[in-house]
N, C-alpha and C positions, 0 to 999 in steps of 0.2 A: 504494500500500500504506500502511495507517495502523495505528497501535497505539492501544489503549484502556487508559488507566490507571484502575484500580479502587481506591477507598478505602472501607473499611468496607462493601464490597458494593455501592457505588454508583459509577456511571460518573463519572469526573472530567473534565467537559467543559472546554473552553478558558476559558469564563467562570468556572467554579468554580475552576480552577487560578489564574487571574489574581487573583480575589478572595481566595483563601486565601493566596497568596504576599504580596499587599499587606497583608493583615491581620497577617501575621507579620513585617512590616517590610521586605519586599523592595523598598525604594524605588529602588534603583539597577538593578534588573532592567529590561531593555529590553522593556517590555510595552505593548500598546495602552492608550490612556487609558480608564479606567473612570470614569463620572460619580461625583462625591462623594456623590450621593444614591442610589447603588446599594442595593438592598434589603439586601445583605450588610453595609453600613455600619451598619445599625440592628439587627443580630443579634449575639449573643455570638460572640467570635472562634472560628473553626473550624467554625461552623455551616454545614451544607450543605443547600440547599433542593432537593428533587427537582424537576428541570425536564423530566422525561420524561412527566409527566402520569399516572404510575402510582401516586402516593401522595397522600393528602390532606394538603396543606400549609397548610390554613386557619389553624391556630394560629400558625405561623411568620409568615405574612403579617400576621396581626392584631398580633403582637408588634412586627414591623418598622413597621407603620403607626403604632402608638401612640408608638414611639420617634421616628419621623420627625416626628410632630406635636409632640411635646414639645420636639424640637430646633429647631422653627420652620420645617420644610420644608413647602412647599406641594405638592410632587410627589415621587414615589418611582419610581426607574428599575428596570425589570425586564429582565435580560439575555435573550438568545435562549433559547427553550425554551417548554414548556407547563407551566403551573402549575395543578394541579387543586385547587380549593378549594370543595367542595360545602357546607360549613358556615360559610363566611365571613360575618361580620356586623359591624356597627358600625365600618366602615372608610370613612366618608364625609367625613373631615376631611383627607384627603390624596388627590391625584389621581394615579393610576397611569399611567406613560408608559413607552415603550421598545419594543424589538422582541419582547418576550415576549408570550405569549398566556395569558390567564386563562380557565379553563373551570370549569363547575360552579357558579360564583358567581351570586348573584342581584343584579341592578341594579348591578353593578360590572364595569368593563372596564379593560383596559390599552390606552391610546390610542397607536397607533404614531406614531413621530416623523414629522412632516409632516401629521398629521391637521389638517384645516382648522379654523379658528376658527368659532365660531357666527355665524350671520347674524342681522340684525335681523328679528324676526317681526312681520308686519303684522297689524293688527286686522281682524276680520271684521264691520265696520260700514260700511254704505254709505247712500246717501240714502234707499233704500227702508226702512231700519231707523229712520229719523229723521223720518218723515213728519209726525207731530204735533209732535215736539220742535222741528224746524226752524221751523215756523210759530209755535210758542209763544215761541221766542227772538226771532224777528223782531218780535213784537208785545209783548214783555215790557216792563213798567214797574215802578217800585218797588212800586206797589200791586197790580199784576197780574203777578207774576213767573212765569217758567217754573219748573216744579217737578220735581225728580228725587228719587225715593224709593229708598233702598237697603233691601232685605229679605234677611236671611241670618243665618247663625250667628255665632259669636264672631269668625271671621275677617273678618266685616263690622263687627260691633259694636266690637271692640277694635282690630283691625289691629295696629299697633305699640303696645305698652303704654306706652312712655315718650314717644316723639316725637309730640306732638300734630299737628304739621304733616305727619307721615308717615302719618297714618291715611288710610283709604281715601277718605273724603269730601273730605279736603284734597288728596289726589293728584288727584282729579277736579276740584276747584276750580282747581288750578293749570293743569290741561289746558284747562279752559274759558277761563281768563284768556288763555292763549296763543292760543286759537282765536278768541275773540269780543272780546278787549280789554275796554274799559270796559263793554260790554253784559253781560259776565259778572256784574256787580254786580246784575243783574236776574234772575239764575238762582239758585234756592234748592236746596241739596243737603241732604236730610234722611236721617240715618242711623237707620233703624228696625231695626237688627240686634239679635238676642237670642242670647246665648251658650248653647251646649249644645243647640241646636235642630236639627230635621230638617224635611224636606218634610211629614212627618206632623204635626209640631207646628204648622207653618204652616197646615195644613188643619184644625186643631182648632177647635171652636166650643162654648164660648168657649176662650180661651187656657188651657192647663192651669196649675195652681198649681205652685210650686216653682222657677219661673224668675225671673230678675231683673226687677224692675219699673222702668220708665223714666218720666220726666216726661211723655213723649208718650202714655203709656197712661193716659188720663184716666178710663177706665171699664173695670174689669177684668171686667165681665160680657160685654164685646164681644170678638169674635175678633181676632186679630192683623191679619187682612186688612182689617178695618174701618178701621184707622188708615192702612193703605197706600192704601186707596181714598179716604179722607177726611183727607188730611194737614192739619195745622193750621199756618198761616203767619201770624205776627203776630196771633194771636187769631181768624183767619178760616179757616173750613174751605174748602179748595180741592180740586182734583182733580189727580192726578199726570199730567205730560206724558210722563214716562219712568220706568219701574220697572226696576231692575236686581236680579235674583235671584242669590243666591250661597249655595247649599247643597251639601252633599256631604261635608263634613269629618266629620260625625257619622252620615250615612246609611249609607255603605259598602255592604256586601253586603245590608243590610236595606232598601235603597232600594226603594220601591214607586212605580212610575211613575204609578199611578192617583192617588196623593196629589198628586204634582206636577201632573198634569193638572187636578185639582180646584182647586188654588190658582190656576193660570193662568186657568181658566174664571171663577173668582170675581172676579179682578182685572179681567179684560177685560169681564165682564158687569156688574160693579158700579160701575165708574168712570164718572163723567159724561163724555160725549163733548164734544170741543172741536174746532172746525173739521170737525165731522161724523166725528171719528175717536176710537177708544179710545186709551188710552195706548200708547206704543211700549214693547216689552219687549226687554230684553237679558238674556242669561244668562252668568254667570261660572262657569267650571269650577274645581273644587277642585284644590289641589296635594297631592302626597303629603307626609306629615309627616316628621319627622326620622328618619333611619336610625341615629342615635347615641344616642337617649334611653333605650334599654334597656327600653322598654315594648312593649305589643302593637302600637303603631303602627309600630314598627321592623321587624316581621316582614313576610314576603312577603304574608300575608293583609292586614295593615294597610295596606301600600303599594298593593296591587292593589285593595283596597276603594275607595280614593279614585279610582284610575284607572277603576274599574268605573263609578262615578257620572259621572266626567268624560266618559267615552266616550258615555254616553247623553245628557248635557246638550249636548255638542258636536253630536252628530248630530241631536238634536231641533231645535236652533236652526237648523241648516243645512237640514233638511228643510222646516220650516215658515216659513222666512224671517224669523227673529228675529235681532237683533244678538247677536254672540258675543264675550265677553271671555275669551280662552282662556289664563287664568293657569296652568292645569294644564300646558299645552303649554310655556309659557315656563319654568316651574319645572323641568320634566324636561330641557329643553335646558341650563339654567343649571347644575344640580347633577349630573344623571346623564349628560349628554352625548349624548342622542338625541332626535330629533324624531319623535314618534309619528305625526305627520300627513304625513310625507314618507318613504314606504317604497318599497323596490324589491323586486321578486319574484326570488327565487333558488330554482332547482330543487333539491330535496333528496331526492326519492323518484320512482322510475320503475320500474314492474314490470308484467309480463304476468300474466294469470291471477289477478287479485285478486278476492276474494269480497266482495260487499256483505253487511252493512254494513261500511264502512271508517272507521276512526278514525285521524286523523293521528298519527304516532308521536312528535310533539313539540308543545310549547305554542307558540303563535304569537299575534301581534296581528292581522295581516292574512294572507290566504291566497288561493291560486288552485289550481284543479285541472282536469284534463281526463280524461274517460274515454270509452272506446268499447266499445259492446256488440256482440259478433259476432252474425251472423244477423239474423232479422227482429225489429226493435226492439219492435213491438207485442206480440209473444209473449214475448220475452226480457226486457223491461224493464217496460213499462206494465201488463202483466197483473198485476204485483205492486204496483200502486198508484202513489203519487207518490214522487218523490225528495225527501227532506227533508234540508236542509242546515242544520246548527247554526251560527248567526252569532256567538254569544258564550256566556259561561257562564250567562246568564240563561235559565231554563227557558222554552221556548216562543218564544224569539227565533230564528226559523227562516225560511228561504226554502223554499217548496213549489213544485216543478216537476212538472207533470202533463199528461197528454194530455186535451184537451177532447173529451168524448164527442160533442158535437154537430158539431164541425168537423174533428176529427182533428188540430188544431193544438196547439202547446205553449202551456200556460197557466202564469202565474207569480203567486204570492201571497206576500207577506212579512208576518210577524207580529212585532210589537215585544215581545210576551210572550204567554203563554197567554191566548187569548181576546181579544187586543187587536190589531186589524189595523193595519198600517203602510202597506202597498201593497195596495189591493184587487185581487182576482183579475183579471188582465189576460190576455186571449187574444191570442197573437201571430199572425203570419202564417206561422209556420214549421211545416210538416207534420212529424209525428213518426213516421209509419208507413213507414219505409224501412229498407233493409238497412244494417247497420254504423252505427247511430246514434252520431254524435259529440256529446258534451255537455261544455261548459266553463262554469266558474263562478269568479268572483273576488269578494272582499270587501275593499275598501280604505277604511277609515274608514266614513263613512256612505253610500258608494256601492257598489252591487253591480252586477255585469255577468253576464249570462246569454248564453252562446254555443251555438248549435245550427245546424248546417248553415250557411246564409248569414245567419242571424239573429244580431244582436248588440244586445241591449237593456240599457240602463243605467237603474237606479232609485236614487233617494235614499230612505234608510230610517233608522230608529233602530237603533243597535247599542250595547249596553253595552260598556265598555272593559275593558282588562286582558288578561293572558295566558290562553289557554284552548286546549283540544284540539278542533278542529272534527271533526264526524262527518258521514257521508253514509249515509243509511239509506233503505230502501223501506218505505212505510207498511203494506204487507200482508205483509211478510216478505221474506227474501232470495231473489232469483231464482236459478235453477240455473245460469244462464250466468255465467261469470266475465268480468271486464272488464280492459282495459288501462288502468292508472292512472298519471298523472303529477301530482305535487303540488309546489307552490312555497310558500315562506315569505316573508312580507312583512318585510324587514329594514329597520329604521329607519335614516335617514341620521344618521351619527355626527359629532359635532364636539367639540372639547376643552371640557370644562366650565369655567366661570369663577366658580363660587360653591361654597364649602364649606358643609357642614351647619351648622357653628358660626356662619358668617356669615349664614346664612338664618334660623336659629332662636335663636341665642345660644350663646356658648361654654360648654362643660361639660367636665369631666374625661372622657377617652375612655371611651366605653361606659357612662358614668354618666347620671344624670338629675336634674333639679331640677324636679319637677312643679309647674306653676303658680306658679313663683317669678319675681318680677320681676327681670330681669337688667339690667345697666347700660345697654345700648342697646335695651331692650325685648325682646320675645320671651319664650318660656317654656321654650325648649330642646326643645319637643315639636312643637307645630303652630301656634303664634303666631309670626309672623315678627318679627325685630328690625328696626331701622331700615334696615340694609343690605339685608336680604331684601325688605322692603316696597318700597324704591326700585328694587332690581334686578329683582325678579320682578313684583310687582303694578304698580309705577310704570312699568316698561318696557312692560308690556302696555297700560296705559292711554295711554302716550305714543304708541303705534302705533294707537290707536283714533281713528277719524274722527268727532269730535263735530260737525263742521260741514263 
């Protein structure tokens, strides 16, 4: 039998009782120890935070966060309970820990005590991504060096604003020195980044006016790609052995993959071959900008826009066999505490008699579903066309499952976007015309799996990143037969963050901004990393990259 104490209409839980008594000076009361960084320590005396999940406590958590940051705390402890905070924002300078659960918040979590620390992330570069570069390094001399060209936006051009040695090209040079020793002196790294640009800018001919002009741009009537293809080294035009692309900070949801494909085709087709090979290509994913700056970048759309491009960049490189410098992944692990490339499926929906089309009831990164159609599958399913599965928020980024009319077997086609084929139509060996058709599908990163009967096919494809709501539709309308549906969400593997927003982008007043202002350790408080951020995020990723 238990009693419940109610104060001002709210249940007084043990945690609240302890916090209240201690705030009013009950130091001699024999109570369990409460961490000094308890959320209540940063709120006015007597404040009670609803931990039932029934009230929006966003403003209270924000107040406590700012007070904890001002007091020099790196973490803030949440007692047992559920804290509903659907409008919570600008709270990335204190890590939340404890037994409490935070719901409704975007990109912010309470990490349970005992959550594992983050692991070292390994680079996605192997010998097949360095075919020309390896040979160029082996043959390099002072007069015929191996050449690396960096092409990207301001996160390539500027990197860290203050620390010259912390800029991207110098992070790479240090990595080359560690790998090749003295031979690294015969490797040239050219930073051809231009601030404020996108893949569309890179695909312009000539380069649009209004952007910064650099000493390497010796002829402004020529496109940007001309200089990437024909880099100047000591007054001599050479050809790149390795090109590293880094766009996405400015592309976001406006990203046009045809523009990206155009740049790639130009660089591959226009560069002089060496050892019978075009230059090696590596792709760097963008990181999400500051959550504290108070600008559009700090919104869900601003964050997801960078994840959107990072997802496509990542899966494009994986599908076509290019090197991948996954800075976006490292940044999410470092600041947000989740690894988007390591997800586990957890069932969250299972129901009989579901009608198609079906839309997932929640936003996810990765997903899995199974459904079974009763009766004769050819009549109850395929007579209504093909099954179309949305793979991301990009229009036309879909998987199409259909019955091949010539063979009666299942056929699979995957589109990267409307009108752009990723996986050409593939006819499987699985018959579709039998009773009780079971069909399963999963999408995890750039790999999709199609399950039907005894068939299990895996395909690498391009997928745009970010949260979205998958849908399953029939191309010719909804079939009358209802299905049994089971759906799973891809939950990222969580680890305790080790980087605060202010450390990544530069310290600012909580929730404020200093647009494009040079801060003491570099960074601009928005999307240019300061020295700690460059070394911890970009530097850490390059340190895991296999240059040799």
